[in-house]
GUVEXPA-19029 format. One line per 2 residues: number of its first residue (from 1); their letters; for each residue x, y, z of N, C-alpha, C. Coordinates in steps of 0.001 Angstrom, whole numbers. Example, Ala and Ser with C-alpha at 12.3 -4.5 7.8 and 13.67 -1.06 7.14 Angstrom:
<rs>
1 = as = 13190 -5690 7800 12300 -4500 7800 13200 -3300 7800 ~ 12850 -2250 7080 13670 -1060 7140 12900 30 7870
</rs>
This chain:
<rs>
1 = ms = -15233 53455 3094 -15963 52434 4093 -16643 51440 3337 ~ -17520 52004 2425 -18560 51030 2495 -18251 50173 1393
3 = nq = -17273 50847 721 -16596 49303 -526 -15510 48286 74 ~ -15167 48650 1111 -14575 47563 2073 -15447 46590 2535
5 = vs = -16376 47037 3498 -17204 46649 4176 -17580 45158 2875 ~ -18194 46168 1414 -18976 44780 648 -18058 44037 -223
7 = ik = -16782 44648 -355 -15557 43669 -783 -15420 42429 622 ~ -15469 42922 1705 -15045 41770 3073 -16667 40527 2621
9 = ay = -17512 40956 2505 -19033 40252 2638 -18964 39003 1183 ~ -18097 39579 553 -18125 39329 -870 -17194 38230 -970
11 = ak = -16162 38332 52 -14911 37685 31 -15645 36372 839 ~ -16543 36748 2063 -16973 35781 2804 -17691 35050 2550
13 = ra = -18861 35301 1871 -19796 34510 665 -19000 33414 -342 ~ -17496 34172 -873 -17013 33239 -1746 -15977 32145 -1404
15 = kr = -15917 32353 -117 -15415 31377 1003 -16551 30243 1205 ~ -17592 30520 1846 -18513 29997 1848 -19369 28987 631
17 = rm = -19162 29423 -642 -19248 28904 -1525 -18143 27740 -1939 ~ -17174 28062 -1524 -15989 27462 -1424 -16295 26126 -824
19 = as = -16711 26355 543 -16339 25127 1309 -17195 24125 1292 ~ -18675 25046 699 -19817 23958 190 -19850 23223 -521
21 = gy = -19085 23252 -1249 -19136 22329 -2477 -20089 23208 -4105 ~ -20190 24507 -3928 -21497 25404 -4473 -20980 24838 -5969
23 = wd = -19607 25008 -6356 -18874 25301 -7828 -18965 24182 -8186 ~ -18719 22659 -7565 -18829 21533 -7869 -20027 21111 -8405
25 = kv = -21029 21540 -7583 -22809 21262 -7714 -23570 21881 -9206 ~ -22588 23090 -9370 -23563 24338 -10259 -22595 23001 -11953
27 = rk = -21004 23060 -11343 -20629 21898 -12978 -21522 20674 -13211 ~ -21427 20299 -12244 -22346 19024 -12102 -23409 19151 -12707
29 = er = -24451 20159 -12200 -25679 20360 -12936 -26158 20435 -14351 ~ -24854 21460 -15034 -24775 22001 -15758 -24265 20782 -16968
31 = ee = -23633 20234 -16230 -22953 18872 -17448 -24254 18129 -17553 ~ -24755 18024 -16404 -25937 16273 -16259 -26967 17173 -17510
33 = yi = -27366 18477 -17419 -28389 19501 -18155 -27980 18935 -19635 ~ -26574 19437 -19901 -26335 19373 -21087 -26120 17853 -21899
35 = qn = -25916 16757 -21124 -26181 15587 -21620 -27314 15318 -21744 ~ -28286 15529 -20883 -29815 14935 -21115 -30408 15884 -21670
37 = np = -29809 16964 -22889 -30232 17770 -23751 -29364 18170 -25214 ~ -29168 17033 -25315 -28075 16992 -26500 -28234 17930 -27485
39 = ae = -29917 18760 -27958 -29623 19055 -28807 -30288 20599 -29074 ~ -30253 20876 -27481 -29895 22489 -27154 -28698 22377 -27618
41 = da = -28398 23797 -27596 -26806 24559 -28196 -26544 24662 -26455 ~ -25029 23939 -26580 -24469 24077 -25324 -23991 25549 -24937
43 = hk = -23634 26050 -25691 -22719 27419 -25939 -24206 28377 -24760 ~ -25423 28321 -25405 -26334 29717 -24859 -26720 28572 -23653
45 = ii = -26469 27451 -23113 -26584 27120 -21794 -25427 27571 -21061 ~ -24376 27194 -21229 -23765 27561 -20509 -23528 29107 -20244
47 = el = -23940 30149 -21259 -23836 31672 -21028 -25405 32120 -20268 ~ -26418 31296 -20095 -27455 31106 -19193 -27268 31014 -18099
49 = ya = -26151 29933 -17826 -25680 29191 -16118 -24798 30459 -15705 ~ -24053 31201 -16663 -23281 32282 -16401 -24175 33545 -15813
51 = rr = -24966 33626 -16510 -26005 34902 -16271 -26521 34661 -14622 ~ -27116 33295 -14419 -27488 33062 -13454 -26832 33026 -12534
53 = lm = -25425 32524 -12674 -24702 32440 -11424 -23834 33818 -11185 ~ -23886 34772 -11720 -23732 36465 -11801 -24937 37166 -10493
55 = re = -26094 36384 -11383 -27080 37200 -10024 -27194 36554 -8799 ~ -26875 35361 -8924 -26872 34764 -6866 -25360 35528 -6231
57 = iy = -24602 35327 -7399 -23118 35692 -6734 -23191 37290 -6203 ~ -23685 38230 -7248 -23600 39767 -6714 -25361 40331 -6357
59 = ad = -25917 39352 -5780 -27389 39872 -5049 -27217 40864 -4211 ~ -27706 41812 -4710 -27721 42772 -2924 -29389 43191 -2961
61 = er = -29652 44230 -2435 -30550 44853 -2235 -31801 45097 -3559 ~ -30929 45502 -4718 -31605 45713 -5634 -31937 44744 -6336
63 = dn = -31213 43617 -6486 -31595 42498 -7117 -32605 41754 -6121 ~ -33230 42199 -4577 -34306 41358 -4099 -35603 42180 -4688
65 = kd = -35039 43450 -5177 -36341 44136 -5566 -36595 43396 -7440 ~ -35582 43389 -8176 -35554 42367 -9268 -36420 41071 -9277
67 = ne = -35948 40464 -8168 -36553 39266 -8187 -37943 39193 -7530 ~ -38352 40129 -6937 -39425 40092 -6467 -40167 40843 -7821
69 = iy = -40184 41634 -8687 -40712 42065 -9898 -40561 40911 -11054 ~ -39690 39885 -10675 -39354 38853 -11409 -40739 38047 -11775
71 = sk = -41189 37701 -10106 -41497 36651 -9623 -43404 37324 -10229 ~ -43151 38179 -10003 -44872 39086 -10765 -44686 38995 -11933
73 = vv = -43694 39536 -12596 -44037 39178 -14249 -44105 37573 -14518 ~ -43510 36742 -13921 -43619 35173 -14265 -45139 34731 -14158
75 = kl = -45461 35083 -13235 -47014 34596 -12446 -47570 35727 -14002 ~ -47413 36663 -13868 -48486 37195 -15350 -48315 36635 -16543
77 = lk = -47004 36044 -16929 -46989 35493 -18009 -47450 33964 -18077 ~ -47114 33562 -16822 -47981 32414 -17228 -49766 32255 -17133
79 = sn = -49818 33351 -16568 -51368 32976 -16115 -52171 33063 -17651 ~ -53372 32458 -17599 -53699 32173 -19390 -54897 33247 -19571
81 = tf = -54699 34183 -19152 -55782 35812 -19103 -54856 36912 -19553 ~ -55587 37853 -20979 -55169 38624 -21333 -54896 39788 -20225
83 = ts = -53347 40463 -20295 -53576 41728 -19341 -53223 42684 -20346 ~ -53919 43286 -20132 -54192 44837 -21097 -53278 45847 -20378
85 = np = -52560 46009 -19458 -51728 46724 -18214 -50871 46065 -17358 ~ -49640 45086 -17893 -49295 44685 -16923 -48514 45515 -16186
87 = ig = -47640 46689 -16544 -47043 47540 -16062 -47857 48341 -14589 ~ -49324 48970 -14973 -50343 48985 -13729 -50242 47881 -12350
89 = ql = -50351 46379 -12711 -50179 45716 -12181 -48964 45719 -11041 ~ -47523 45727 -11864 -46206 46075 -10801 -46055 46924 -9828
91 = id = -46812 47714 -10357 -46391 49499 -9539 -46745 49131 -7827 ~ -45484 49200 -7392 -45606 49474 -6141 -46189 50880 -5229
93 = hn = -47467 50617 -5340 -48356 51785 -4897 -47732 52379 -3605 ~ -47046 51583 -2707 -46787 52324 -1344 -45317 53649 -1844
95 = ef = -44942 53172 -2710 -43883 54005 -3346 -44074 54924 -4110 ~ -44830 54751 -5410 -45698 55541 -6244 -46604 56765 -6125
97 = dr = -47365 56180 -4868 -48576 57207 -4512 -47557 58643 -3764 ~ -46628 58430 -3516 -45797 59560 -2733 -44654 60239 -3312
99 = ld = -44959 60088 -5227 -44085 60964 -5938 -44767 61754 -6508 ~ -43949 62789 -6989 -44442 63823 -7740 -44671 63299 -8977
101 = kq = -45552 63912 -10069 -46066 63677 -11813 -44677 63520 -12127 ~ -43618 64276 -12063 -42402 63594 -12912 -41858 62773 -12478
103 = aq = -41826 62568 -11070 -40997 61454 -10441 -41873 60173 -10594 ~ -43254 60314 -11152 -44322 59207 -11056 -43802 58577 -12689
105 = qn = -43524 59705 -13687 -43393 59407 -15257 -42071 58277 -15053 ~ -40947 59230 -14627 -39674 58392 -14451 -40247 57095 -13571
107 = yi = -40998 56743 -12663 -40779 55566 -12178 -41376 54452 -13039 ~ -42580 54831 -14053 -43234 54399 -15052 -42436 53713 -16210
109 = ik = -41746 54915 -16720 -40454 54179 -17613 -39383 53495 -17436 ~ -38875 53624 -15725 -38114 52806 -15538 -38522 51196 -15040
111 = lt = -39695 51231 -14569 -40912 49999 -14507 -41030 49280 -15963 ~ -41387 49878 -17011 -41354 49533 -17996 -40055 48826 -18637
113 = dk = -39074 49746 -18518 -37828 48955 -19112 -37263 47933 -18113 ~ -38178 47550 -16699 -37403 46182 -16160 -38540 45528 -16752
115 = yn = -39812 45660 -16629 -40548 45081 -17130 -40183 43875 -18538 ~ -39762 44716 -19228 -39243 44048 -20599 -38046 43300 -20315
117 = em = -37093 43807 -19433 -35948 42932 -19086 -36233 41462 -18457 ~ -37051 41592 -17826 -37659 40198 -17038 -38422 39457 -17959
119 = re = -39246 40181 -18770 -40110 39338 -19517 -39045 38551 -20508 ~ -38004 39419 -21115 -37005 38686 -21924 -36332 37189 -21284
121 = ry = -35892 37626 -19864 -35186 36659 -19057 -36017 35450 -18790 ~ -37078 35887 -18876 -38311 34503 -18457 -38195 34161 -19271
123 = er = -38125 34473 -20835 -38633 33915 -22202 -36989 33105 -22204 ~ -35863 33818 -22345 -35075 32770 -22109 -34511 31686 -21280
125 = ek = -35273 31964 -20114 -35133 30725 -18897 -36265 30085 -19141 ~ -37250 29663 -20122 -38688 29162 -20089 -37570 28070 -21277
127 = qy = -36913 28985 -22247 -36392 28241 -23805 -35506 27468 -23263 ~ -34924 27617 -21847 -34023 26548 -21261 -34489 25866 -20271
129 = hs = -36064 25492 -20033 -36449 24814 -19037 -36222 25337 -17401 ~ -36113 26618 -17961 -35857 27489 -16330 -34973 26567 -15614
131 = l = -33690 26836 -16220 -32390 26218 -15301 -32108 27491 -14193
</rs>
């Protein structure tokens, strides 16, 4: 039943995107960016847009958490100060402090992987002026 609700929700969102002219706006924005930045590789720009659109289209609760972490990572990376323990600054202590030692270790490992993923995303998007 949950999958059916999810499919219906995706279908409703797709219908709203179509009705609002979302795809025309995205296509125009991408084409303008490519025209205004001819030195950049168009294929990489299109790939970056595709990733961004996939994140927007398939956004769910997990993505909201990812976006929250991404915002924190961007803030850390943009700050001019040296951060010796970025993972420690990303820990959600409301969640972390309730876990047993094994679960805390797993949490740290997953958060480290997520930090690396978000750092790479930031570097890719920074390379193309945060599309």
